[in-house]
KOLVO-675529 format. One line per field, with one value per residue (C-alpha): residue number from 0; x, y, z. Coordinates in Angstrom, 3 decimals, padded with zeros to 6 digits. Example, Ala and Ser with C-alpha at 12.3 -4.5 7.8 and 13.67 -1.06 7.14 Angstrom:
% residues 2
resi (0	1)
x (012.300	013.670)
y (-004.500	-001.060)
z (007.800	007.140)
This chain:
% residues 130
resi (0	1	2	3	4	5	6	7	8	9	10	11	12	13	14	15	16	17	18	19	20	21	22	23	24	25	26	27	28	29	30	31	32	33	34	35	36	37	38	39	40	41	42	43	44	45	46	47	48	49	50	51	52	53	54	55	56	57	58	59	60	61	62	63	64	65	66	67	68	69	70	71	72	73	74	75	76	77	78	79	80	81	82	83	84	85	86	87	88	89	90	91	92	93	94	95	96	97	98	99	100	101	102	103	104	105	106	107	108	109	110	111	112	113	114	115	116	117	118	119	120	121	122	123	124	125	126	127	128	129)
x (005.027	008.307	009.763	009.172	005.480	005.040	006.434	004.173	001.126	002.575	002.651	-000.817	-002.303	-000.538	-001.835	-005.607	-005.359	-004.711	-001.333	-001.866	-002.220	000.717	002.812	001.667	002.553	005.846	006.808	006.178	008.274	011.007	010.977	010.958	013.814	016.062	015.137	015.816	018.726	016.808	018.561	016.403	013.310	014.696	015.613	011.828	010.377	012.653	011.391	007.850	008.221	009.612	006.384	004.829	006.806	004.900	001.453	-001.015	-001.812	001.136	001.023	001.374	004.282	005.988	005.641	007.088	010.017	010.629	010.267	012.610	015.116	015.041	015.544	018.370	020.159	019.922	021.579	024.172	025.016	025.424	027.704	024.875	023.852	021.066	022.014	019.394	020.160	017.198	017.687	016.630	019.042	021.784	020.521	020.496	024.116	024.895	023.270	025.768	027.132	030.375	032.819	035.260	038.853	040.728	043.617	041.991	038.260	036.775	033.791	034.682	032.923	032.271	034.257	037.183	040.599	042.221	040.968	040.700	041.622	044.987	045.666	045.331	045.019	042.178	043.505	040.259	037.209	035.249	035.595	034.002	034.499	038.080)
y (-052.509	-053.978	-057.089	-059.360	-058.254	-059.066	-062.399	-062.924	-062.202	-064.203	-067.344	-066.595	-066.587	-069.768	-071.264	-070.119	-071.663	-068.649	-069.435	-066.531	-064.077	-065.483	-065.005	-061.450	-060.746	-062.586	-060.591	-057.319	-059.025	-059.603	-055.832	-054.609	-056.892	-055.339	-051.897	-052.790	-055.235	-058.193	-061.186	-063.343	-062.375	-063.488	-066.857	-067.212	-066.395	-068.993	-071.503	-070.641	-070.901	-074.355	-075.451	-073.908	-075.540	-078.620	-076.887	-078.421	-075.351	-074.672	-070.947	-070.974	-073.350	-071.356	-068.240	-069.769	-070.859	-067.819	-065.823	-068.355	-068.118	-064.164	-064.005	-066.912	-064.781	-061.745	-063.636	-065.224	-061.996	-059.836	-062.704	-063.792	-060.076	-058.152	-055.571	-053.954	-054.938	-053.317	-051.013	-047.907	-048.763	-048.839	-045.583	-043.641	-044.633	-043.364	-040.015	-038.904	-035.588	-035.571	-032.991	-032.895	-033.508	-030.461	-032.515	-035.356	-034.093	-037.230	-037.260	-038.472	-038.243	-034.910	-035.774	-037.669	-036.424	-038.182	-038.944	-042.409	-042.016	-039.966	-039.726	-035.635	-034.794	-032.196	-029.249	-028.941	-030.969	-027.670	-026.308	-028.717	-026.238	-027.204)
z (073.066	073.817	072.136	075.080	075.423	071.611	072.129	074.825	072.879	069.839	072.204	073.752	070.295	069.563	072.596	071.988	068.557	066.368	064.374	061.769	064.416	066.345	063.416	062.853	066.461	066.241	063.181	065.292	068.034	065.669	064.665	068.069	069.098	066.396	067.696	071.190	070.760	072.437	071.264	073.749	072.096	068.835	070.264	071.777	068.336	066.655	069.244	068.644	064.788	065.503	066.613	063.595	060.648	060.932	060.847	058.290	056.936	054.051	054.304	058.178	057.831	055.136	057.056	060.123	058.202	056.866	060.164	061.893	059.051	059.259	063.152	062.749	060.135	062.165	065.259	062.944	061.039	064.323	065.927	068.214	069.053	067.141	064.640	062.265	058.689	057.017	054.032	056.202	058.727	055.630	054.290	057.594	057.911	054.554	054.881	057.594	056.925	054.642	053.850	050.594	051.227	050.045	048.757	046.817	046.613	047.847	050.392	053.947	057.105	058.785	061.887	060.057	061.184	058.231	054.711	054.262	050.536	050.392	054.092	054.452	058.048	058.447	060.716	062.935	063.553	064.355	060.862	058.464	055.632	055.101)
């Protein structure tokens, strides 16, 4: 389901008097918006959470505050765009193939043309064993 569909579902739950279901759908919408790069969906979630911050149920109010903060930090950290800051996203970036520089023995990106540690120029990108 797309982020905008999840946001629509969350607002429907809220309109029908189901704040906890609304927050659950809003968390799914936030996750989808990160994958899709949908900053508008994050802004809609923040607006929805602003309504729930004053909810009489403290748990709902706290969850809404937390979700709003998460969405706002995501937008702020990406310069208004959307970028995933999850640990899984960071690990997947770290696990890109590496090769060892023959000059300094440091690990560099597989497609690097120049070693960032010592400045060694790799002779050919097609041969990662060098």
